[in-house]
N, C-alpha and C positions, 0 to 999 in steps of 0.2 A: 085240164082241157086238152083234147087232142088237136093237132094242127088243123085238121079239116074243119073242126068246129070253129076254131078261131078265124080261119080264112072265110068261112061262111058268114060269121058275125060281122067281120069287117066289110065284106062284099055287100051284104044287105044294108048295113049302116050307111054305105055310100050310094045306095040305090043302083047298083050295077047288077045286071043280069048275068047268070052263070054262063049263058051261051056266049056273051061278049068275051068273058075271060077265056073260055074254051077256045074260041076263035083266035084270040090274041096269043095264046100259047101253042097254037097249032095242034089242038087235041080235040077229039070228038066230045060233044056235050056229055055223053054218057060216061066217058072216061074221067072227065073233069068232076062230074057228080060223084064218081067213085072215090076221088081224092077227098072231097068235102065230107063224104060219109065215112071215111076211114077204111073203105074196102080196098083201096089202092094206096100203096106207099108213095109218099111225096119225096121226090128227089130234090137235092139242093138246087139243081139247075131250074127245075120247075118252080120251086119256091121263090127263087129270085125273079123269074119271069112273072109269076103271079103277083108278087109284091109290086113290081113295076106297073103291071096292068091295073092294080088297085090304087096306085099312087101312094103307097106306104113303104116304109123301110122294112126289110125282112125281120128285123128285131121286134117289130110289132106283132109278129106271129108268136113270140115267146113270152111277152109280158102283158099283163092285164092293166094297161094304162089307157089314158084318154086317147082315142083315135085322133090322129092329126095327119095332115099331108106332110110327108117328110121333106118335100121340096120347100116348105116354109120354115124349116129349122135353120138356125144360125150355122154357118160353116166354119167360123174361126173359133179358136179356143177361148177368146175373150167374150164370146156370146154375141158377136156381131157378124 
């Protein structure tokens, strides 16, 4: 799965409009659409900002795991 597909899947699962994400990352909606469709390369900087806008950790773009809000994850090594 390409990053754009994964980003789109996460965005839709959270009920977030593409225009919201585009505005959040200071990008035109058409340029953001190009990222999701794979026509434009995703920079690390934009990936971090998009992950923040979607409320996920950037690693969620790499793995096929259950989507979750990364802010709900434990912060310590002991799971607390």
